[in-house]
DOGUVEX-69682 format. One record per residue (C-alpha): x, y, z. Coordinates in nm, 2 decimals. Layout:
<sites>
east	north	up
X	Y	Z
...
</sites>
This chain:
<sites>
east	north	up
2.77	-5.86	-3.37
3.11	-6.03	-3.44
3.20	-6.32	-3.36
3.08	-6.70	-3.49
2.68	-6.63	-3.36
2.54	-6.37	-3.54
2.22	-6.20	-3.38
1.88	-6.12	-3.62
1.60	-6.03	-3.58
1.30	-6.23	-3.62
0.89	-6.23	-3.70
0.73	-5.93	-3.68
0.79	-5.63	-3.39
0.43	-5.57	-3.20
0.36	-5.31	-2.91
0.33	-5.46	-2.59
0.33	-5.24	-2.21
0.46	-4.98	-2.37
0.72	-5.09	-2.59
0.83	-5.30	-2.94
0.85	-5.68	-2.83
1.03	-5.85	-3.10
1.21	-6.21	-3.10
1.63	-6.21	-3.14
1.81	-6.51	-3.28
2.13	-6.59	-3.17
2.29	-6.89	-3.33
2.00	-7.19	-3.26
1.85	-7.04	-2.97
1.57	-6.71	-2.97
1.49	-6.48	-2.68
1.21	-6.21	-2.66
1.33	-5.86	-2.63
1.25	-5.54	-2.61
1.26	-5.18	-2.72
1.16	-4.86	-2.63
0.97	-4.68	-2.86
1.11	-4.40	-2.96
1.42	-4.64	-3.06
1.66	-4.50	-2.77
1.66	-4.80	-2.47
1.75	-5.19	-2.58
1.62	-5.48	-2.31
1.76	-5.78	-2.41
1.50	-5.95	-2.18
1.29	-5.86	-1.98
1.03	-6.03	-1.67
0.68	-6.02	-1.63
0.68	-5.89	-1.22
0.32	-5.93	-1.21
0.36	-6.25	-1.29
0.67	-6.29	-1.07
0.48	-6.10	-0.75
0.15	-6.34	-0.82
0.39	-6.67	-0.76
0.57	-6.46	-0.40
0.43	-6.69	-0.14
0.30	-6.46	0.17
0.57	-6.36	0.40
0.85	-6.47	0.13
1.13	-6.23	0.17
1.12	-5.94	-0.07
1.49	-6.00	-0.13
1.41	-6.30	-0.36
1.47	-6.30	-0.72
1.17	-6.19	-0.96
0.93	-6.48	-1.09
1.14	-6.77	-0.86
1.04	-6.96	-0.52
1.33	-7.02	-0.27
1.28	-7.35	-0.13
1.17	-7.39	0.17
1.44	-7.48	0.45
1.44	-7.75	0.68
1.64	-7.77	1.03
1.93	-8.04	0.83
1.97	-7.70	0.58
2.11	-7.43	0.86
2.46	-7.38	0.93
2.57	-7.53	1.25
2.78	-7.45	1.54
2.87	-7.48	1.85
2.74	-7.14	2.02
2.50	-7.01	1.76
2.38	-6.67	1.70
2.09	-6.54	1.57
2.11	-6.21	1.43
1.74	-6.04	1.40
1.74	-5.70	1.19
1.51	-5.46	1.25
1.37	-5.11	1.26
1.24	-4.99	1.59
0.92	-4.82	1.49
0.82	-5.07	1.19
0.54	-5.26	1.28
0.67	-5.59	1.15
1.03	-5.48	1.39
0.84	-5.44	1.68
0.65	-5.79	1.61
0.96	-6.00	1.58
1.14	-5.79	1.93
0.80	-5.93	2.07
0.88	-6.26	1.97
1.28	-6.26	2.07
1.17	-6.11	2.39
0.94	-6.37	2.41
1.21	-6.66	2.33
1.41	-6.50	2.62
1.12	-6.47	2.87
1.06	-6.80	2.86
1.40	-6.97	2.83
1.64	-6.69	2.94
1.99	-6.91	2.84
1.90	-6.86	2.38
1.96	-6.52	2.54
2.30	-6.52	2.47
2.25	-6.65	2.13
2.02	-6.34	1.98
2.16	-6.01	1.84
1.91	-5.73	1.78
2.06	-5.53	1.51
1.97	-5.23	1.35
1.93	-5.15	0.96
2.02	-4.80	0.91
2.30	-4.52	0.79
2.53	-4.24	0.91
2.52	-3.90	0.78
2.65	-3.58	0.88
2.69	-3.73	1.20
2.40	-3.88	1.27
2.21	-4.16	1.19
1.89	-4.24	1.00
1.63	-4.48	0.94
1.34	-4.54	0.68
1.10	-4.39	0.92
1.22	-4.09	1.00
1.42	-3.90	1.30
1.28	-4.04	1.60
1.32	-4.43	1.49
1.67	-4.35	1.38
1.69	-4.14	1.80
1.50	-4.48	1.90
1.74	-4.70	1.73
2.00	-4.56	1.89
1.87	-4.53	2.24
1.86	-4.93	2.18
2.16	-5.00	2.03
2.33	-4.81	2.35
2.13	-5.03	2.58
2.26	-5.34	2.39
2.60	-5.26	2.37
2.68	-5.08	2.74
2.38	-5.21	2.96
2.27	-5.53	2.84
2.07	-5.64	3.12
1.86	-5.36	3.11
1.80	-5.44	2.74
1.56	-5.68	2.69
1.37	-5.60	2.99
1.31	-5.19	2.80
1.21	-5.41	2.45
0.95	-5.60	2.68
0.82	-5.24	2.81
0.87	-5.07	2.48
0.70	-5.25	2.26
0.41	-5.19	2.46
0.35	-4.87	2.39
0.63	-4.71	2.28
0.65	-4.53	2.61
1.04	-4.44	2.68
1.06	-4.27	2.99
0.82	-4.52	3.16
1.04	-4.80	2.97
1.31	-4.66	3.10
1.27	-4.66	3.50
1.13	-4.98	3.49
1.42	-5.14	3.30
1.65	-5.00	3.54
1.85	-4.79	3.29
2.16	-4.55	3.34
1.99	-4.31	3.18
2.28	-4.05	3.21
2.49	-4.36	3.05
2.29	-4.37	2.81
2.29	-4.01	2.74
2.64	-4.02	2.71
2.65	-4.29	2.46
2.37	-4.14	2.24
2.60	-3.80	2.23
2.98	-3.95	2.21
3.01	-4.03	1.84
3.32	-4.29	1.96
3.00	-4.52	2.16
2.70	-4.50	2.02
2.75	-4.40	1.67
3.03	-4.61	1.62
2.86	-4.90	1.77
2.62	-4.83	1.55
2.81	-4.85	1.22
2.92	-5.22	1.32
2.53	-5.29	1.28
2.50	-5.11	0.93
2.79	-5.29	0.80
2.67	-5.61	0.82
2.36	-5.45	0.70
2.55	-5.39	0.36
2.75	-5.73	0.41
2.46	-5.94	0.40
2.22	-5.74	0.17
1.98	-5.61	0.44
1.64	-5.39	0.34
1.37	-5.52	0.54
1.24	-5.51	0.90
1.30	-5.77	1.04
1.54	-6.04	0.85
1.72	-6.30	1.03
2.12	-6.42	0.98
2.18	-6.75	1.18
2.54	-6.85	1.20
2.62	-6.60	0.91
2.37	-6.71	0.66
2.02	-6.52	0.57
1.71	-6.72	0.70
1.35	-6.73	0.70
1.15	-6.79	1.01
0.86	-6.88	0.79
0.99	-7.23	0.69
0.94	-7.31	1.06
0.58	-7.17	1.09
0.62	-6.79	1.03
0.59	-6.53	1.30
0.56	-6.70	1.61
0.79	-6.77	1.91
0.80	-7.16	1.87
0.93	-7.09	1.55
1.19	-6.82	1.58
1.28	-7.09	1.87
1.28	-7.39	1.69
1.51	-7.19	1.42
1.76	-7.06	1.65
1.77	-7.47	1.82
1.87	-7.58	1.43
2.13	-7.38	1.43
2.36	-7.57	1.76
2.58	-7.91	1.61
2.44	-8.04	1.95
2.04	-7.95	2.04
2.03	-7.80	2.42
1.77	-7.98	2.61
1.63	-7.63	2.68
1.49	-7.67	2.31
1.20	-7.92	2.39
0.99	-7.65	2.58
0.74	-7.55	2.32
0.66	-7.14	2.30
0.35	-6.94	2.18
0.25	-7.08	1.82
0.01	-6.83	1.81
0.16	-6.52	1.52
0.29	-6.27	1.70
0.09	-5.93	1.72
0.24	-5.59	1.47
0.35	-5.26	1.60
0.27	-5.17	1.95
0.05	-5.38	2.20
0.04	-5.49	2.54
-0.02	-5.83	2.48
0.24	-6.09	2.29
-0.07	-6.21	2.05
-0.40	-5.99	1.87
-0.43	-6.20	1.60
-0.23	-6.06	1.38
-0.14	-6.30	1.05
0.21	-6.16	1.07
0.33	-6.16	0.72
0.53	-5.84	0.60
0.80	-5.60	0.65
0.92	-5.27	0.65
1.11	-5.16	0.35
</sites>
């Protein structure tokens, strides 16, 4: 290396985890470095992933930096707005995405006025004129169905979700929610409607670097429900209410503090720990 600080090897290289480990001295500082046994790849620094994963608290976002623990947020840390928006990014057949939809449906059922502050968004992409999703075509189609309902028949959106999270019975739930199925079908088939709505969600996925279902974004900043009690209606309500500049009186209402059921379930809770996500 040129410049003031010279790099030099110190000590004797040793075999470790399939590579040679050695120390490099640059100026007065010494760094652990690694090279493959064929000498073709040099790694100036390594991270012990096994140790990092052991440090990760249960339910912490998988996108956290390896080996670090994110500081637990409090209400005072949340960005405030007059009319806050909680975006919940999910995929529709992920067991944990269904869990978050169940929580949001419970919040809206118990405190309807908070419905205007909640937006369910979807993770995916568009390829060859069709949306794709992490669990295949069936999930992609369901994502698009829910996106079209959200955008064009918003009054039916949460009634449909509240039914769909029980057994995934699409036909029954469309009827129970009073969906205009002809309008829905047109939305799903018309790229300037369904695909255009979906693309806006997918653009936000990229903007916020979303990879796991569910992931929450409040007032444009990623947040974790686990900082406020976990995957419960009470925790998510509290998180959303922390986003208001002036907290509305409805936020005093206590909601269910049990962990919501994972996957399809007739009831709100069935004793699930609710700590995972789909990636």
